[in-house]
C-alpha positions as a Markdown table, in Angstrom:
| # | Residue | x | y | z |
|---|---|---|---|---|
| 1 | Unk | 54.4 | 93.4 | -14.0 |
| 2 | Unk | 56.9 | 90.6 | -13.3 |
| 3 | Unk | 55.9 | 87.5 | -11.1 |
| 4 | Unk | 58.5 | 85.2 | -9.8 |
| 5 | Unk | 57.5 | 82.0 | -8.3 |
| 6 | Unk | 59.9 | 79.6 | -6.7 |
| 7 | Unk | 58.8 | 76.2 | -5.4 |
| 8 | Unk | 60.5 | 73.1 | -3.8 |
| 9 | Unk | 59.0 | 69.8 | -3.3 |
| 10 | Unk | 60.1 | 66.6 | -1.1 |
| 11 | Unk | 58.1 | 63.6 | -1.5 |
| 12 | Unk | 58.1 | 59.9 | -0.6 |
| 13 | Unk | 56.0 | 56.9 | -1.6 |
| 14 | Unk | 55.7 | 53.4 | -0.6 |
| 15 | Unk | 54.2 | 50.8 | -3.0 |
| 16 | Unk | 53.0 | 47.3 | -1.8 |
| 17 | Unk | 51.2 | 44.3 | -3.4 |
| 18 | Unk | 49.6 | 41.0 | -2.5 |
| 19 | Unk | 48.7 | 42.0 | 1.1 |
| 20 | Unk | 46.1 | 39.2 | 1.8 |
| 21 | Unk | 43.0 | 40.4 | 3.3 |
| 22 | Unk | 40.0 | 37.7 | 3.8 |
| 23 | Unk | 41.8 | 35.6 | 1.2 |
| 24 | Unk | 41.9 | 38.2 | -1.3 |
| 25 | Unk | 45.1 | 40.5 | -2.2 |
| 26 | Unk | 45.4 | 44.1 | -1.5 |
| 27 | Unk | 47.6 | 46.5 | -3.6 |
| 28 | Unk | 48.3 | 50.1 | -3.8 |
| 29 | Unk | 50.6 | 53.0 | -2.5 |
| 30 | Unk | 50.8 | 55.7 | 0.1 |
| 31 | Unk | 52.9 | 58.8 | -0.1 |
| 32 | Unk | 53.2 | 62.5 | 0.9 |
| 33 | Unk | 54.6 | 65.7 | -0.5 |
| 34 | Unk | 55.8 | 68.7 | 1.2 |
| 35 | Unk | 55.8 | 71.8 | -1.1 |
| 36 | Unk | 57.1 | 75.2 | -0.4 |
| 37 | Unk | 56.3 | 78.4 | -2.6 |
| 38 | Unk | 57.8 | 81.7 | -2.5 |
| 39 | Unk | 56.4 | 84.5 | -4.7 |
| 40 | Unk | 58.0 | 88.0 | -5.5 |
| 41 | Unk | 56.1 | 90.3 | -7.8 |
| 42 | Unk | 56.7 | 93.7 | -9.0 |
| 43 | Unk | 54.3 | 96.1 | -11.0 |
| 44 | Unk | 53.7 | 99.6 | -11.9 |
| 45 | Unk | 50.9 | 101.7 | -10.6 |
| 46 | Unk | 49.0 | 103.7 | -13.1 |
| 47 | Unk | 51.4 | 106.8 | -12.3 |
| 48 | Unk | 54.6 | 104.7 | -13.1 |
| 49 | Unk | 55.5 | 104.1 | -9.6 |
| 50 | Unk | 57.0 | 100.7 | -8.9 |
| 51 | Unk | 55.0 | 98.4 | -6.4 |
| 52 | Unk | 56.7 | 95.1 | -5.0 |
| 53 | Unk | 55.2 | 92.5 | -3.0 |
| 54 | Unk | 56.3 | 89.0 | -1.4 |
| 55 | Unk | 54.2 | 86.1 | -0.2 |
| 56 | Unk | 54.9 | 82.6 | 0.8 |
| 57 | Unk | 53.1 | 79.4 | 1.8 |
| 58 | Unk | 53.8 | 75.7 | 2.6 |
| 59 | Unk | 51.5 | 72.6 | 2.0 |
| 60 | Unk | 51.7 | 69.0 | 3.1 |
| 61 | Unk | 50.0 | 66.7 | 1.0 |
| 62 | Unk | 49.4 | 63.2 | 1.7 |
| 63 | Unk | 47.8 | 60.6 | -0.6 |
| 64 | Unk | 46.7 | 57.0 | -0.7 |
| 65 | Unk | 45.6 | 54.6 | -3.5 |
| 66 | Unk | 44.1 | 51.2 | -2.7 |
| 67 | Unk | 42.8 | 48.2 | -4.9 |
| 68 | Unk | 41.2 | 45.3 | -3.5 |
| 69 | Unk | 40.3 | 42.2 | -5.6 |
| 70 | Unk | 36.8 | 41.2 | -4.6 |
| 71 | Unk | 37.0 | 38.3 | -7.2 |
| 72 | Unk | 39.2 | 37.6 | -10.3 |
| 73 | Unk | 37.1 | 40.1 | -12.2 |
| 74 | Unk | 35.9 | 42.4 | -9.6 |
| 75 | Unk | 37.8 | 45.4 | -7.9 |
| 76 | Unk | 37.1 | 48.0 | -5.3 |
| 77 | Unk | 39.4 | 51.1 | -5.5 |
| 78 | Unk | 39.7 | 53.5 | -2.8 |
| 79 | Unk | 41.6 | 56.8 | -3.1 |
| 80 | Unk | 42.1 | 59.8 | -0.9 |
| 81 | Unk | 44.5 | 62.8 | -1.1 |
| 82 | Unk | 45.1 | 66.4 | -0.1 |
| 83 | Unk | 45.7 | 68.6 | -3.2 |
| 84 | Unk | 46.5 | 72.1 | -4.3 |
| 85 | Unk | 46.8 | 74.2 | -7.4 |
| 86 | Unk | 48.3 | 77.6 | -7.5 |
| 87 | Unk | 46.3 | 80.6 | -8.8 |
| 88 | Unk | 47.2 | 82.3 | -12.2 |
| 89 | Unk | 50.0 | 84.5 | -12.2 |
| 90 | Unk | 47.9 | 87.3 | -13.7 |
| 91 | Unk | 46.2 | 87.6 | -10.5 |
| 92 | Unk | 49.3 | 88.1 | -8.3 |
| 93 | Unk | 50.9 | 91.4 | -9.5 |
| 94 | Unk | 50.3 | 94.3 | -7.1 |
| 95 | Unk | 49.7 | 96.6 | -9.9 |
| 96 | Unk | 46.4 | 99.0 | -10.3 |
| 97 | Unk | 45.6 | 97.8 | -13.8 |
| 98 | Unk | 42.6 | 100.1 | -14.2 |
| 99 | Unk | 41.2 | 103.2 | -12.2 |
| 100 | Unk | 38.6 | 105.9 | -12.9 |
| 101 | Unk | 38.2 | 108.7 | -10.6 |
| 102 | Unk | 35.2 | 111.3 | -10.8 |
| 103 | Unk | 36.6 | 114.6 | -11.8 |
| 104 | Unk | 33.4 | 116.5 | -11.3 |
| 105 | Unk | 33.2 | 119.2 | -8.4 |
| 106 | Unk | 31.8 | 117.6 | -5.1 |
| 107 | Unk | 31.4 | 114.0 | -6.5 |
| 108 | Unk | 31.2 | 111.4 | -3.8 |
| 109 | Unk | 30.5 | 108.2 | -5.9 |
| 110 | Unk | 31.5 | 106.7 | -9.2 |
| 111 | Unk | 35.2 | 105.6 | -8.7 |
| 112 | Unk | 36.2 | 102.1 | -10.1 |
| 113 | Unk | 39.3 | 100.1 | -9.9 |
| 114 | Unk | 40.9 | 97.0 | -10.9 |
| 115 | Unk | 44.0 | 95.5 | -9.2 |
| 116 | Unk | 46.0 | 92.5 | -8.7 |
| 117 | Unk | 46.3 | 90.6 | -5.2 |
| 118 | Unk | 49.9 | 89.5 | -4.4 |
| 119 | Unk | 48.4 | 87.7 | -1.2 |
| 120 | Unk | 46.4 | 85.2 | -3.1 |
| 121 | Unk | 46.6 | 81.7 | -1.5 |
| 122 | Unk | 46.4 | 78.3 | -3.8 |
| 123 | Unk | 43.4 | 76.3 | -4.4 |
| 124 | Unk | 43.3 | 73.6 | -1.7 |
| 125 | Unk | 41.0 | 70.6 | -1.3 |
| 126 | Unk | 40.7 | 67.0 | 0.2 |
| 127 | Unk | 39.5 | 64.5 | -2.1 |
| 128 | Unk | 38.0 | 61.1 | -1.7 |
| 129 | Unk | 37.0 | 58.6 | -4.4 |
| 130 | Unk | 35.4 | 55.0 | -4.1 |
| 131 | Unk | 34.8 | 52.8 | -6.8 |
| 132 | Unk | 33.5 | 49.3 | -7.9 |
| 133 | Unk | 34.8 | 47.9 | -11.4 |
| 134 | Unk | 33.4 | 44.6 | -12.9 |
| 135 | Unk | 35.4 | 43.4 | -16.0 |
| 136 | Unk | 32.7 | 40.9 | -17.1 |
| 137 | Unk | 34.3 | 40.1 | -20.5 |
| 138 | Unk | 37.7 | 40.6 | -22.5 |
| 139 | Unk | 38.0 | 44.4 | -22.9 |
| 140 | Unk | 34.8 | 45.0 | -21.2 |
| 141 | Unk | 34.2 | 47.0 | -18.0 |
| 142 | Unk | 31.2 | 48.3 | -15.9 |
| 143 | Unk | 32.4 | 50.8 | -13.2 |
| 144 | Unk | 30.5 | 52.8 | -10.5 |
| 145 | Unk | 32.7 | 55.5 | -8.6 |
| 146 | Unk | 31.5 | 58.0 | -6.0 |
| 147 | Unk | 33.5 | 61.0 | -5.4 |
| 148 | Unk | 33.7 | 63.9 | -2.9 |
| 149 | Unk | 35.9 | 67.0 | -2.9 |
| 150 | Unk | 36.1 | 69.3 | 0.1 |
| 151 | Unk | 37.6 | 72.6 | -1.2 |
| 152 | Unk | 38.8 | 74.7 | 1.7 |
| 153 | Unk | 40.3 | 77.7 | -0.6 |
| 154 | Unk | 39.6 | 78.7 | -4.3 |
| 155 | Unk | 40.5 | 82.4 | -5.6 |
| 156 | Unk | 37.5 | 84.2 | -6.7 |
| 157 | Unk | 37.4 | 87.4 | -8.8 |
| 158 | Unk | 34.9 | 89.6 | -6.8 |
| 159 | Unk | 33.4 | 93.0 | -7.7 |
| 160 | Unk | 33.0 | 94.9 | -4.4 |
| 161 | Unk | 31.7 | 98.1 | -3.1 |
| 162 | Unk | 33.2 | 100.2 | -0.1 |
| 163 | Unk | 35.5 | 103.1 | 0.5 |
| 164 | Unk | 38.8 | 103.8 | -1.2 |
| 165 | Unk | 40.7 | 102.8 | 2.1 |
| 166 | Unk | 38.9 | 99.3 | 1.8 |
| 167 | Unk | 40.8 | 98.6 | -1.5 |
| 168 | Unk | 44.1 | 100.8 | -1.7 |
| 169 | Unk | 46.9 | 100.3 | 0.5 |
| 170 | Unk | 48.6 | 103.2 | 2.2 |
| 171 | Unk | 51.3 | 103.0 | -0.3 |
| 172 | Unk | 49.0 | 102.8 | -3.3 |
| 173 | Unk | 46.8 | 105.5 | -2.1 |
| 174 | Unk | 49.9 | 107.7 | -1.6 |
| 175 | Unk | 51.3 | 107.0 | -5.0 |
| 176 | Unk | 48.0 | 108.0 | -6.8 |
| 177 | Unk | 47.6 | 111.1 | -4.6 |
| 178 | Unk | 51.3 | 112.2 | -5.3 |
| 179 | Unk | 50.6 | 111.9 | -9.1 |
| 180 | Unk | 47.4 | 114.2 | -8.8 |
| 181 | Unk | 49.0 | 116.8 | -6.3 |
| 182 | Unk | 52.0 | 117.1 | -8.5 |
| 183 | Unk | 49.9 | 117.8 | -11.8 |
| 184 | Unk | 47.6 | 120.4 | -10.4 |
| 185 | Unk | 44.6 | 121.5 | -12.6 |
| 186 | Unk | 41.0 | 122.2 | -12.1 |
| 187 | Unk | 40.2 | 118.5 | -13.1 |
| 188 | Unk | 43.2 | 116.9 | -11.0 |
| 189 | Unk | 42.3 | 118.9 | -7.9 |
| 190 | Unk | 38.9 | 117.7 | -8.0 |
| 191 | Unk | 40.2 | 114.0 | -8.3 |
| 192 | Unk | 42.5 | 114.6 | -5.3 |
| 193 | Unk | 39.8 | 115.9 | -3.2 |
| 194 | Unk | 37.8 | 112.8 | -4.1 |
| 195 | Unk | 40.6 | 110.5 | -3.0 |
| 196 | Unk | 41.5 | 112.6 | 0.1 |
| 197 | Unk | 37.5 | 112.3 | 1.1 |
| 198 | Unk | 37.8 | 108.4 | 1.2 |
| 199 | Unk | 34.6 | 108.3 | -1.1 |
| 200 | Unk | 32.9 | 105.5 | -2.4 |
| 201 | Unk | 34.7 | 102.9 | -4.8 |
| 202 | Unk | 33.9 | 99.8 | -6.8 |
| 203 | Unk | 37.0 | 97.4 | -7.2 |
| 204 | Unk | 37.5 | 94.3 | -9.0 |
| 205 | Unk | 40.2 | 92.0 | -7.8 |
| 206 | Unk | 40.8 | 88.5 | -6.9 |
| 207 | Unk | 40.2 | 87.2 | -3.4 |
| 208 | Unk | 40.9 | 84.0 | -1.3 |
| 209 | Unk | 37.5 | 82.4 | -1.5 |
| 210 | Unk | 36.3 | 79.9 | 1.4 |
| 211 | Unk | 35.8 | 77.0 | -1.1 |
| 212 | Unk | 32.8 | 74.7 | -1.1 |
| 213 | Unk | 31.8 | 71.0 | -1.8 |
| 214 | Unk | 31.5 | 68.9 | -5.0 |
| 215 | Unk | 30.2 | 65.4 | -4.7 |
| 216 | Unk | 28.7 | 63.0 | -7.2 |
| 217 | Unk | 28.8 | 59.6 | -9.0 |
| 218 | Unk | 30.2 | 58.4 | -12.2 |
| 219 | Unk | 28.9 | 55.3 | -14.2 |
| 220 | Unk | 31.3 | 53.8 | -16.9 |
| 221 | Unk | 30.4 | 51.0 | -19.5 |
| 222 | Unk | 32.7 | 49.7 | -22.3 |
| 223 | Unk | 32.4 | 46.6 | -24.3 |
| 224 | Unk | 33.3 | 44.8 | -27.5 |
| 225 | Unk | 30.1 | 44.0 | -29.4 |
| 226 | Unk | 31.3 | 40.3 | -30.2 |
| 227 | Unk | 27.7 | 39.2 | -30.7 |
| 228 | Unk | 27.2 | 41.1 | -33.8 |
| 229 | Unk | 26.8 | 38.9 | -36.8 |
| 230 | Unk | 29.7 | 38.2 | -39.1 |
| 231 | Unk | 27.8 | 39.5 | -42.0 |
| 232 | Unk | 27.3 | 42.8 | -40.4 |
| 233 | Unk | 30.9 | 43.2 | -39.2 |
| 234 | Unk | 31.4 | 41.0 | -36.4 |
| 235 | Unk | 33.1 | 41.8 | -33.2 |
| 236 | Unk | 34.6 | 44.8 | -34.6 |
| 237 | Unk | 31.9 | 46.8 | -33.0 |
| 238 | Unk | 32.1 | 48.5 | -29.6 |
| 239 | Unk | 30.8 | 51.0 | -27.4 |
| 240 | Unk | 32.3 | 53.4 | -24.7 |
| 241 | Unk | 30.0 | 55.5 | -22.5 |
| 242 | Unk | 29.8 | 57.3 | -19.2 |
| 243 | Unk | 27.6 | 59.4 | -17.1 |
| 244 | Unk | 28.3 | 61.8 | -14.4 |
| 245 | Unk | 25.9 | 63.3 | -11.7 |
| 246 | Unk | 27.3 | 66.2 | -9.5 |
| 247 | Unk | 25.9 | 68.2 | -6.6 |
| 248 | Unk | 27.9 | 71.2 | -5.8 |
| 249 | Unk | 27.9 | 74.1 | -3.4 |
| 250 | Unk | 30.1 | 76.9 | -3.5 |
| 251 | Unk | 30.6 | 79.6 | -0.8 |
| 252 | Unk | 30.8 | 82.8 | -3.0 |
| 253 | Unk | 32.1 | 86.2 | -1.8 |
| 254 | Unk | 29.7 | 88.8 | -3.2 |
| 255 | Unk | 31.3 | 91.9 | -1.6 |
| 256 | Unk | 34.6 | 92.3 | 0.3 |
| 257 | Unk | 36.2 | 95.2 | 2.0 |
| 258 | Unk | 38.7 | 95.5 | 4.4 |
| 259 | Unk | 36.5 | 95.2 | 7.4 |
| 260 | Unk | 33.7 | 92.7 | 6.1 |
| 261 | Unk | 32.9 | 90.0 | 3.5 |
| 262 | Unk | 29.5 | 89.1 | 2.3 |
| 263 | Unk | 28.9 | 85.7 | 1.5 |
| 264 | Unk | 26.3 | 83.6 | -0.3 |
| 265 | Unk | 25.8 | 79.8 | -1.4 |
| 266 | Unk | 25.3 | 78.7 | -4.8 |
| 267 | Unk | 26.1 | 75.6 | -7.3 |
| 268 | Unk | 29.9 | 75.8 | -8.4 |
| 269 | Unk | 30.7 | 77.9 | -11.4 |
| 270 | Unk | 30.9 | 75.8 | -14.5 |
| 271 | Unk | 29.6 | 72.2 | -12.9 |
| 272 | Unk | 26.8 | 70.9 | -14.7 |
| 273 | Unk | 24.8 | 68.7 | -12.7 |
| 274 | Unk | 24.6 | 66.1 | -15.3 |
| 275 | Unk | 26.9 | 65.1 | -18.1 |
| 276 | Unk | 27.4 | 62.2 | -20.6 |
| 277 | Unk | 29.5 | 60.9 | -23.3 |
| 278 | Unk | 28.9 | 58.0 | -25.8 |
| 279 | Unk | 31.0 | 56.6 | -28.4 |
| 280 | Unk | 30.2 | 53.9 | -30.9 |
| 281 | Unk | 33.0 | 52.5 | -33.0 |
| 282 | Unk | 33.9 | 50.0 | -35.5 |
| 283 | Unk | 37.6 | 48.8 | -35.9 |
| 284 | Unk | 37.9 | 46.5 | -39.0 |
| 285 | Unk | 40.6 | 44.7 | -40.6 |
| 286 | Unk | 40.8 | 47.3 | -43.3 |
| 287 | Unk | 39.0 | 50.4 | -42.1 |
| 288 | Unk | 37.5 | 51.9 | -38.9 |
| 289 | Unk | 35.2 | 54.7 | -37.9 |
| 290 | Unk | 33.5 | 56.1 | -34.8 |
| 291 | Unk | 30.9 | 58.4 | -33.7 |
| 292 | Unk | 31.0 | 60.4 | -30.5 |
| 293 | Unk | 28.5 | 62.7 | -28.7 |
| 294 | Unk | 28.8 | 64.7 | -25.5 |
| 295 | Unk | 25.8 | 66.4 | -23.6 |
| 296 | Unk | 26.0 | 68.4 | -20.4 |
| 297 | Unk | 23.2 | 70.2 | -18.6 |
| 298 | Unk | 22.9 | 73.8 | -17.8 |
| 299 | Unk | 25.6 | 75.3 | -15.5 |
| 300 | Unk | 25.9 | 78.4 | -13.6 |
| 301 | Unk | 28.5 | 80.7 | -14.8 |
| 302 | Unk | 27.9 | 83.9 | -12.9 |
| 303 | Unk | 27.0 | 84.5 | -9.1 |
| 304 | Unk | 25.0 | 86.3 | -7.8 |
| 305 | Unk | 22.1 | 86.3 | -10.1 |
| 306 | Unk | 21.6 | 90.0 | -11.5 |
| 307 | Unk | 18.0 | 91.2 | -11.4 |
| 308 | Unk | 16.4 | 91.4 | -15.0 |
| 309 | Unk | 19.4 | 89.3 | -16.3 |
| 310 | Unk | 19.9 | 85.6 | -17.2 |
| 311 | Unk | 23.2 | 84.4 | -15.9 |
| 312 | Unk | 22.6 | 80.5 | -16.7 |
| 313 | Unk | 24.7 | 79.2 | -19.5 |
| 314 | Unk | 23.6 | 75.9 | -21.1 |
| 315 | Unk | 25.6 | 73.4 | -22.9 |
| 316 | Unk | 23.0 | 70.7 | -23.3 |
| 317 | Unk | 23.0 | 70.5 | -27.2 |
| 318 | Unk | 24.8 | 67.5 | -28.3 |
| 319 | Unk | 28.2 | 67.7 | -29.7 |
| 320 | Unk | 29.0 | 65.0 | -32.3 |
| 321 | Unk | 32.2 | 64.1 | -34.0 |
| 322 | Unk | 32.7 | 61.5 | -36.6 |
């Protein structure tokens, strides 16, 4: 398959500083980007026919970043933006990458198919962050940041059940039927009857998902430990640590046909509710070393939960680097 993606971006930004509010300075920037995207894709059906598709979309992406000095060593940061990210090119080809049609006489179930979706839209979201930072010593900071991401669109790979016409376009179905009609045999004739009967099919393909919400808080601490006695290495020791707490809800498509979509809510795939990182280091005049550990709580990696199976993956064993 071939996928050509052409994009143009027009943007502007205004920076400002020393805008005095209640006797303290405010600095930051505001800007916007307008992006156009045009996609042309070409691929082969299983029978060798060439299928083509085009799609396009535009995005207006404003953003703002503000920093307000509460005191000489305390800052308040606020940022907001509308963002987008394009889906993988692998999902955009119009090709039928795999298909299995029952060849038994009188079969009405058992067909499967995997295909691309050239009409996929990008990931789209609105983000907002607000943080407090306290620089309480040289090279030291304690920061607390709250964040929320309202995701309005996210491509999802969905395994759906329905009739053949729910998943194959008229051109795709005509191409497949023509192949089996032109290569007549007992087996191919049964497959052709299955296709013409618009029987059951299970299809795997990417869909335009409705998104969800991620919100949470992050705490960061960094400091040189200059109170360590000189005989034990002095102020070469330091610590870097952070902790993140996330609550998430994703709107999952659990079945999608040409006429209906079945939805369900669950945690965001791959988003651990708790994660922390810790680094202890020593930087001396002749040598340095550091020990780092990262830990995260269990995350969901499959939805919906299948009966009799465990779909939760866990990553909460410590990862240590030295």
